[in-house]
C-alpha positions as CSV (number, residue, x, y, z in Angstrom):
1,X,-3.1,-40.3,-44.1
2,X,-4.2,-37.2,-42.2
3,X,-7.9,-37.7,-43.1
4,X,-9.2,-40.4,-40.6
5,X,-12.5,-42.0,-40.1
6,X,-13.9,-41.0,-36.7
7,X,-14.2,-44.7,-36.0
8,X,-10.4,-44.8,-36.0
9,X,-9.3,-41.4,-34.7
10,X,-9.1,-42.4,-31.0
11,X,-6.8,-45.4,-31.9
12,X,-4.6,-43.0,-33.9
13,X,-4.0,-40.7,-30.9
14,X,-3.9,-43.6,-28.4
15,X,-0.9,-45.0,-30.4
16,X,0.9,-41.6,-30.3
17,X,0.1,-40.6,-26.7
18,X,-1.4,-43.5,-24.8
19,X,-0.9,-42.2,-21.2
20,X,-1.8,-38.5,-21.9
21,X,-5.1,-37.2,-20.6
22,X,-7.8,-37.1,-23.3
23,X,-10.6,-35.7,-21.2
24,X,-10.8,-34.1,-17.8
25,X,-14.3,-33.7,-16.3
26,X,-14.0,-31.7,-13.1
27,X,-10.9,-33.6,-12.1
28,X,-12.1,-37.0,-13.3
29,X,-9.7,-38.0,-16.1
30,X,-9.3,-40.6,-18.8
31,X,-6.2,-41.3,-20.9
32,X,-6.3,-41.8,-24.7
33,X,-5.5,-45.5,-24.3
34,X,-8.4,-46.0,-21.8
35,X,-10.8,-43.9,-23.9
36,X,-10.0,-46.0,-27.0
37,X,-10.5,-49.3,-25.1
38,X,-13.7,-48.3,-23.2
39,X,-15.4,-46.9,-26.4
40,X,-14.6,-50.1,-28.3
41,X,-16.3,-52.2,-25.6
42,X,-19.2,-49.8,-25.4
43,X,-19.6,-49.8,-29.2
44,X,-19.9,-53.6,-29.1
45,X,-22.6,-53.3,-26.5
46,X,-24.4,-50.8,-28.7
47,X,-24.1,-53.2,-31.7
48,X,-25.6,-56.0,-29.6
49,X,-28.6,-53.7,-29.0
50,X,-29.0,-53.2,-32.7
51,X,-27.0,-50.1,-33.7
52,X,-25.9,-50.3,-37.3
53,X,-24.1,-48.0,-39.8
54,X,-25.9,-44.7,-40.4
55,X,-28.3,-45.2,-37.6
56,X,-29.0,-42.3,-35.2
57,X,-28.1,-42.7,-31.5
58,X,-29.9,-40.3,-29.3
59,X,-27.7,-39.3,-26.3
60,X,-29.5,-37.7,-23.3
61,X,-26.5,-37.4,-21.0
62,X,-25.1,-34.4,-19.0
63,X,-21.5,-33.1,-19.6
64,X,-19.4,-36.1,-18.5
65,X,-16.8,-38.6,-19.6
66,X,-19.8,-40.9,-20.3
67,X,-21.2,-38.4,-22.8
68,X,-18.0,-38.5,-24.9
69,X,-17.8,-42.3,-24.6
70,X,-21.3,-42.6,-26.0
71,X,-20.5,-40.2,-28.9
72,X,-17.3,-42.1,-29.9
73,X,-19.0,-45.5,-29.5
74,X,-21.6,-44.4,-32.0
75,X,-18.9,-43.2,-34.5
76,X,-17.1,-46.5,-34.1
77,X,-20.2,-48.3,-35.5
78,X,-20.5,-45.8,-38.3
79,X,-23.6,-44.3,-36.5
80,X,-24.5,-40.7,-36.0
81,X,-24.7,-39.2,-32.5
82,X,-27.8,-37.1,-31.8
83,X,-27.3,-35.2,-28.5
84,X,-30.2,-33.8,-26.5
85,X,-30.3,-32.1,-23.1
86,X,-30.3,-34.6,-20.2
87,X,-32.8,-32.3,-18.5
88,X,-35.2,-32.2,-21.4
89,X,-38.8,-32.9,-20.2
90,X,-40.1,-36.3,-21.4
91,X,-42.7,-34.6,-23.6
92,X,-40.1,-32.8,-25.6
93,X,-37.7,-35.7,-25.8
94,X,-40.6,-37.9,-27.0
95,X,-41.0,-35.6,-30.0
96,X,-37.3,-35.7,-30.9
97,X,-37.2,-39.5,-30.6
98,X,-40.3,-39.8,-32.8
99,X,-38.6,-37.6,-35.4
100,X,-35.1,-39.2,-35.2
101,X,-36.3,-42.8,-35.1
102,X,-32.9,-43.7,-33.4
103,X,-31.6,-47.2,-33.1
104,X,-30.8,-46.6,-29.4
105,X,-31.6,-43.9,-26.7
106,X,-28.8,-43.4,-24.2
107,X,-29.5,-41.9,-20.7
108,X,-33.1,-43.0,-20.1
109,X,-34.8,-46.0,-18.5
110,X,-34.6,-49.3,-20.3
111,X,-38.2,-49.6,-21.5
112,X,-39.0,-46.0,-22.0
113,X,-39.1,-46.1,-25.9
114,X,-39.8,-49.8,-26.5
115,X,-39.4,-51.4,-29.0
116,X,-36.5,-48.9,-29.4
117,X,-33.8,-50.1,-26.9
118,X,-32.8,-47.6,-24.2
119,X,-30.0,-47.7,-21.6
120,X,-29.8,-45.5,-18.5
121,X,-27.0,-43.2,-17.5
122,X,-24.2,-45.1,-15.8
123,X,-24.7,-48.1,-18.2
124,X,-21.7,-50.5,-18.0
125,X,-21.1,-52.9,-20.9
126,X,-20.5,-56.6,-20.1
127,X,-16.8,-57.2,-19.1
128,X,-16.7,-60.2,-21.4
129,X,-17.0,-57.8,-24.5
130,X,-13.5,-57.2,-26.0
131,X,-12.0,-53.7,-26.0
132,X,-9.9,-54.4,-29.1
133,X,-10.2,-52.2,-32.2
134,X,-13.3,-52.5,-34.5
135,X,-13.3,-52.4,-38.3
136,X,-13.5,-49.0,-40.0
137,X,-17.0,-47.7,-40.6
138,X,-17.8,-44.0,-41.5
139,X,-21.2,-42.5,-41.0
140,X,-22.6,-40.4,-43.8
141,X,-23.3,-37.7,-41.2
142,X,-21.1,-37.0,-38.2
143,X,-23.7,-35.2,-36.1
144,X,-27.5,-34.5,-35.8
145,X,-28.2,-31.6,-33.5
146,X,-31.7,-30.5,-32.3
147,X,-33.3,-27.1,-32.6
148,X,-36.7,-25.8,-31.3
149,X,-37.3,-24.2,-34.6
150,X,-39.3,-21.0,-35.2
151,X,-42.5,-23.0,-35.2
152,X,-41.9,-24.3,-31.7
153,X,-41.8,-27.9,-33.1
154,X,-38.4,-29.6,-32.6
155,X,-36.3,-30.3,-35.7
156,X,-33.1,-32.1,-36.4
157,X,-30.2,-30.4,-38.2
158,X,-28.4,-33.3,-39.8
159,X,-24.9,-32.5,-41.1
160,X,-23.9,-33.6,-44.6
161,X,-20.3,-33.8,-43.5
162,X,-19.2,-37.5,-43.2
163,X,-17.7,-38.8,-39.9
164,X,-14.1,-38.2,-40.8
165,X,-11.5,-35.5,-40.1
166,X,-8.2,-34.2,-41.4
167,X,-6.0,-34.2,-38.3
168,X,-3.5,-31.8,-39.9
169,X,-6.1,-29.2,-40.9
170,X,-5.7,-25.8,-39.2
171,X,-9.0,-25.1,-37.5
172,X,-10.3,-22.8,-34.7
173,X,-6.7,-22.0,-33.6
174,X,-6.6,-25.4,-31.9
175,X,-3.1,-26.8,-31.8
176,X,-2.5,-30.5,-32.4
177,X,-2.0,-32.1,-29.0
178,X,-2.9,-28.8,-27.3
179,X,-5.6,-28.2,-24.7
180,X,-9.2,-27.0,-24.8
181,X,-11.7,-25.7,-22.2
182,X,-15.5,-26.3,-22.7
183,X,-17.6,-24.8,-19.9
184,X,-20.9,-25.0,-21.9
185,X,-23.5,-27.8,-22.4
186,X,-22.3,-30.4,-24.9
187,X,-25.8,-30.9,-26.5
188,X,-25.4,-27.4,-27.9
189,X,-23.7,-27.2,-31.3
190,X,-20.9,-24.8,-30.3
191,X,-19.6,-26.6,-27.2
192,X,-20.0,-30.0,-29.0
193,X,-18.1,-28.8,-32.1
194,X,-15.2,-27.2,-30.2
195,X,-14.9,-30.2,-27.9
196,X,-14.9,-33.0,-30.5
197,X,-12.7,-31.1,-33.0
198,X,-10.1,-30.6,-30.2
199,X,-10.2,-34.4,-29.6
200,X,-9.9,-35.0,-33.3
201,X,-6.6,-33.0,-33.1
202,X,-5.3,-35.0,-30.2
203,X,-5.9,-32.2,-27.7
204,X,-6.8,-32.6,-24.0
205,X,-10.4,-31.4,-23.4
206,X,-11.4,-30.0,-20.0
207,X,-15.2,-29.9,-19.5
208,X,-17.3,-28.7,-16.6
209,X,-20.9,-29.5,-15.6
210,X,-21.9,-25.9,-14.9
211,X,-20.1,-22.7,-15.5
212,X,-18.4,-21.1,-12.5
213,X,-16.4,-18.0,-13.1
214,X,-13.6,-18.5,-10.6
215,X,-13.4,-22.3,-11.2
216,X,-13.0,-21.6,-14.9
217,X,-9.9,-19.4,-14.2
218,X,-8.6,-22.0,-11.8
219,X,-9.0,-24.7,-14.5
220,X,-7.1,-22.6,-17.1
221,X,-4.3,-22.1,-14.6
222,X,-4.2,-25.8,-13.4
223,X,-4.3,-27.4,-16.9
224,X,-2.5,-24.6,-18.8
225,X,-5.4,-24.3,-21.2
226,X,-4.6,-22.9,-24.6
227,X,-8.0,-22.6,-26.3
228,X,-11.3,-21.8,-24.6
229,X,-14.9,-21.7,-25.7
230,X,-17.3,-19.1,-24.1
231,X,-20.5,-17.1,-24.6
232,X,-20.6,-13.4,-23.6
233,X,-22.6,-14.3,-20.4
234,X,-19.6,-16.3,-19.2
235,X,-17.2,-13.5,-20.0
236,X,-19.4,-11.0,-18.1
237,X,-19.4,-13.2,-15.0
238,X,-15.6,-13.6,-15.1
239,X,-15.3,-9.8,-15.4
240,X,-17.7,-9.3,-12.5
241,X,-15.2,-11.1,-10.2
242,X,-13.1,-8.8,-8.0
243,X,-9.9,-7.8,-9.7
244,X,-7.8,-9.5,-7.0
245,X,-9.6,-12.8,-7.7
246,X,-8.9,-12.6,-11.4
247,X,-5.3,-11.7,-10.7
248,X,-4.9,-14.8,-8.5
249,X,-4.8,-17.1,-11.5
250,X,-2.3,-17.4,-14.3
251,X,-4.2,-17.4,-17.6
252,X,-1.1,-16.6,-19.7
253,X,-1.3,-20.1,-21.4
254,X,-4.4,-18.9,-23.4
255,X,-3.7,-18.4,-27.0
256,X,-7.3,-18.3,-28.2
257,X,-10.5,-17.4,-26.4
258,X,-13.5,-17.9,-28.7
259,X,-16.8,-16.2,-28.0
260,X,-20.0,-16.8,-30.0
261,X,-23.7,-17.7,-29.8
262,X,-24.8,-14.2,-28.7
263,X,-23.9,-10.5,-29.3
264,X,-20.9,-9.4,-27.1
265,X,-21.2,-5.8,-25.7
266,X,-18.3,-3.8,-27.1
267,X,-17.2,-2.7,-23.6
268,X,-16.9,-6.3,-22.5
269,X,-14.9,-7.3,-25.6
270,X,-12.6,-4.3,-25.0
271,X,-12.1,-5.3,-21.4
272,X,-11.0,-8.9,-22.5
273,X,-8.8,-7.5,-25.3
274,X,-7.0,-5.3,-22.7
275,X,-6.7,-8.1,-20.2
276,X,-5.7,-11.0,-22.4
277,X,-4.4,-9.2,-25.5
278,X,-6.1,-8.6,-28.9
279,X,-4.5,-11.6,-30.6
280,X,-6.1,-14.0,-28.1
281,X,-9.8,-12.9,-28.5
282,X,-11.7,-14.5,-31.4
283,X,-15.3,-14.3,-32.4
284,X,-17.4,-16.5,-34.7
285,X,-20.9,-15.8,-36.2
286,X,-22.8,-18.6,-37.9
287,X,-25.5,-21.2,-37.4
288,X,-25.7,-25.0,-36.7
289,X,-26.7,-25.5,-40.3
290,X,-23.2,-24.5,-41.4
291,X,-24.3,-22.5,-44.5
292,X,-21.5,-20.1,-43.7
293,X,-19.8,-18.1,-40.9
294,X,-17.6,-15.1,-40.2
295,X,-14.6,-14.9,-37.9
296,X,-12.7,-12.0,-36.5
297,X,-9.6,-11.7,-34.2
298,X,-9.3,-9.0,-31.6
299,X,-6.5,-7.3,-33.6
300,X,-8.9,-6.8,-36.6
301,X,-11.8,-5.9,-34.3
302,X,-9.9,-2.9,-33.0
303,X,-9.9,-1.4,-36.5
304,X,-13.4,-2.6,-37.3
305,X,-15.2,-2.0,-34.0
306,X,-18.5,-3.9,-33.6
307,X,-17.9,-6.2,-36.6
308,X,-18.3,-10.0,-36.4
309,X,-15.8,-10.4,-39.2
310,X,-15.5,-11.4,-42.8
311,X,-17.1,-14.5,-44.4
312,X,-14.8,-17.6,-44.2
313,X,-13.5,-18.8,-47.6
314,X,-16.2,-21.5,-47.9
315,X,-19.1,-19.1,-48.1
316,X,-20.4,-15.8,-49.2
317,X,-22.7,-13.2,-47.5
318,X,-25.0,-10.6,-48.9
319,X,-27.4,-8.1,-47.4
320,X,-30.9,-8.0,-48.9
321,X,-33.8,-5.6,-48.5
322,X,-37.4,-6.7,-47.6
323,X,-38.3,-6.7,-51.3
324,X,-35.3,-8.9,-52.2
325,X,-32.9,-6.3,-53.6
326,X,-29.2,-6.6,-52.8
327,X,-28.1,-3.7,-50.7
328,X,-24.9,-1.7,-51.1
329,X,-22.2,-1.4,-48.3
330,X,-23.5,0.6,-45.3
331,X,-27.2,-0.1,-45.7
332,X,-29.0,-2.2,-43.1
333,X,-31.0,-5.3,-44.3
334,X,-31.4,-9.0,-43.7
335,X,-28.2,-11.0,-43.6
336,X,-28.1,-14.0,-46.0
337,X,-25.5,-16.7,-46.3
338,X,-24.7,-19.2,-49.1
339,X,-22.0,-22.0,-49.1
340,X,-19.9,-21.9,-52.2
341,X,-20.8,-25.6,-52.6
342,X,-24.4,-24.5,-53.0
343,X,-27.6,-24.3,-50.9
344,X,-28.2,-27.5,-48.9
345,X,-24.7,-28.8,-49.3
346,X,-23.9,-28.6,-45.5
347,X,-27.1,-30.0,-43.9
348,X,-30.6,-31.2,-44.2
349,X,-33.6,-30.9,-41.8
350,X,-35.8,-33.6,-40.3
351,X,-39.1,-32.1,-39.1
352,X,-38.8,-28.9,-41.1
353,X,-38.2,-27.5,-44.6
354,X,-35.2,-25.3,-45.4
355,X,-36.2,-21.8,-46.5
356,X,-34.1,-20.1,-49.2
357,X,-34.7,-17.1,-51.5
358,X,-33.8,-17.1,-55.2
359,X,-30.2,-18.1,-55.7
360,X,-30.1,-20.4,-52.7
361,X,-29.5,-17.7,-50.1
362,X,-30.5,-18.6,-46.5
363,X,-31.0,-16.3,-43.5
364,X,-30.3,-16.9,-39.8
365,X,-32.8,-14.2,-39.0
366,X,-30.4,-11.3,-38.4
367,X,-30.3,-7.8,-39.6
368,X,-27.0,-6.1,-40.4
369,X,-24.8,-4.3,-42.9
370,X,-21.4,-4.8,-44.5
371,X,-18.7,-2.2,-45.0
372,X,-16.6,-1.5,-48.1
373,X,-14.0,-4.1,-47.0
374,X,-16.6,-6.9,-46.6
375,X,-16.8,-6.9,-42.8
376,X,-20.2,-7.8,-41.4
377,X,-21.9,-5.8,-38.6
378,X,-25.1,-7.1,-36.9
379,X,-27.8,-4.6,-35.8
380,X,-30.8,-6.7,-34.6
381,X,-32.6,-10.0,-34.9
382,X,-35.3,-10.2,-37.5
383,X,-36.7,-13.5,-36.1
384,X,-38.5,-13.9,-32.8
385,X,-35.7,-16.0,-31.4
386,X,-34.4,-14.8,-28.0
387,X,-30.8,-15.5,-27.0
388,X,-30.4,-16.2,-23.2
389,X,-26.8,-16.8,-22.1
390,X,-25.9,-18.1,-25.5
391,X,-28.9,-20.5,-25.7
392,X,-31.3,-19.9,-28.6
393,X,-34.9,-19.9,-27.3
394,X,-37.9,-19.8,-29.6
395,X,-41.0,-18.1,-28.1
396,X,-43.5,-20.4,-30.0
397,X,-42.4,-23.4,-27.9
398,X,-43.0,-21.6,-24.6
399,X,-46.2,-20.1,-25.8
400,X,-47.5,-23.5,-26.8
401,X,-47.0,-24.7,-23.2
402,X,-48.6,-21.5,-21.8
403,X,-51.6,-21.9,-24.1
404,X,-52.2,-25.4,-22.8
405,X,-52.9,-24.1,-19.3
406,X,-56.6,-23.9,-18.3
407,X,-58.0,-20.4,-18.8
408,X,-55.3,-19.1,-21.1
409,X,-56.7,-17.5,-24.3
410,X,-53.4,-16.3,-25.8
411,X,-49.9,-15.7,-24.7
412,X,-46.7,-14.0,-25.9
413,X,-43.1,-14.5,-24.7
414,X,-40.6,-11.7,-25.2
415,X,-37.0,-11.1,-24.2
416,X,-36.3,-8.2,-21.9
417,X,-32.7,-6.9,-21.3
418,X,-30.7,-8.7,-18.6
419,X,-27.2,-7.5,-17.6
420,X,-26.0,-11.1,-16.8
421,X,-27.7,-13.3,-19.4
422,X,-28.2,-10.8,-22.2
423,X,-32.0,-11.3,-22.1
424,X,-34.5,-12.7,-19.7
425,X,-37.8,-14.4,-20.7
426,X,-41.0,-12.5,-19.8
427,X,-44.4,-14.2,-20.4
428,X,-47.5,-12.1,-21.1
429,X,-50.6,-14.3,-20.5
430,X,-54.1,-13.3,-21.6
431,X,-56.7,-14.9,-19.2
432,X,-60.0,-13.1,-19.7
433,X,-62.1,-15.0,-17.1
434,X,-60.0,-16.0,-14.2
435,X,-57.1,-14.8,-11.9
436,X,-53.6,-16.2,-12.4
437,X,-52.4,-18.9,-10.1
438,X,-48.7,-18.3,-10.9
439,X,-47.5,-21.4,-8.8
440,X,-49.9,-23.7,-10.7
441,X,-48.8,-22.2,-14.0
442,X,-45.1,-22.7,-13.3
443,X,-45.7,-26.3,-12.2
444,X,-47.5,-26.8,-15.5
445,X,-44.6,-25.3,-17.4
446,X,-41.9,-27.3,-15.6
447,X,-43.6,-30.5,-16.8
448,X,-43.2,-29.3,-20.4
449,X,-40.1,-27.1,-20.7
450,X,-36.4,-27.5,-19.8
451,X,-35.3,-25.1,-17.0
452,X,-33.6,-22.5,-19.1
453,X,-36.8,-22.0,-21.1
454,X,-39.0,-21.2,-18.1
455,X,-40.1,-17.5,-18.0
456,X,-38.4,-15.4,-15.3
457,X,-41.5,-13.2,-15.0
458,X,-45.2,-13.5,-15.8
459,X,-47.7,-10.7,-16.5
460,X,-51.5,-11.1,-16.6
461,X,-53.5,-9.2,-19.2
462,X,-57.2,-9.3,-20.2
463,X,-57.0,-8.5,-23.9
464,X,-56.1,-10.8,-26.8
465,X,-52.4,-10.9,-27.7
466,X,-53.0,-12.2,-31.3
467,X,-54.8,-10.6,-34.2
468,X,-57.3,-12.3,-36.4
469,X,-54.5,-13.8,-38.5
470,X,-53.0,-15.3,-35.4
471,X,-50.0,-12.9,-35.4
472,X,-48.4,-11.5,-32.3
473,X,-46.7,-8.1,-32.4
474,X,-43.8,-9.0,-30.1
475,X,-41.8,-6.0,-31.0
476,X,-44.6,-3.6,-29.9
477,X,-45.2,-5.6,-26.7
478,X,-41.5,-5.5,-25.9
479,X,-41.2,-1.7,-26.6
480,X,-44.2,-1.0,-24.4
481,X,-42.5,-2.8,-21.5
482,X,-39.2,-1.2,-22.1
């Protein structure tokens, strides 16, 4: 049977290729046989701590072998992994734990969420626990990812896909028993999905802690990587290397380089198409909710320049005007997606309500148009979300932290252009009665926000940034500063 419960999928591949490397984290490797045994022992330790079928397990671990072991240990108990950043400030993690009500929190001190049990990073299960296979159990949901949400309050995006996979299904150009490179943080949906699906297909996964342009090329060369996940910021940093450095490494093993999570400048895409070949470059547009997506290969892109592709066969996409009318090809409006299985068939929220227009259409907050052939072209973001280096950042979350600082009457966070990261965070702070102590404000923000959400620049103003309805005109603020 090609469709396997994720509780059994490691055992399946360990039988076929016991000695082969399953995961390489910066040179630290684990074989399929050892990954299967270690996760069975860890799952028993989790069960002793109270994890049961369909529970959430919150995983606050950095990119590591340990991260993958925690994820598979949860699946082996029929539980749902719920990854969060290991660098998340306690204040934000507390909100997620309160929302998820997990049976276990991994990566924090033992008593941090009592009576919910917690275990620290580096936890080792008791050696007396057996590492033999466990009975099959399949969680109703195979993942629960977090999002800041447009309100600034965290929410969970819980998949409605059960914890099982068809190992023979063609997906993301990943070859069965091939190889995958993941240089992005595993608590983000894209890197998580590309990594675990590669493992479901018996591929070796190479993962790094932080992105380094030259080390990435060295890794592709050393491990003969076939498929790679990137965001445009990573591609830009690779392209910024001297040509002789790029030429030093053999990257001819690459059969698919996926880029997603942020718009890719056409010049950069062209450079990679010329370097690696159009058949190697792939792009995906979609959201964590999984309502739908588009994909496009470099060969198609050359004849539909600037497009993010056509809808995949499981969804449909339409462009609507502000008054809800469907727009014809060539006209710009808001992009709406709908799974063929119906609205809400792919996910549900904890901590938020899904918003859909009549007919069950949902938007990711993008503006765009479609051509006569059904190719989608994005023009702008309708929502306030700012994409920094492939990470989605919601201004409301940062503004809530800014507004909590003594003397701040109102604040606004905007994205300004950045050659490297795509956008940089600029905070405008309205303090009518006092001068700004920038060091004190940054110390205050560091207690409340993860590093990548910290503003890169702060501007003091003396007039209110919100109108009587509490609205901020971010677009006008951004245009004034540009």
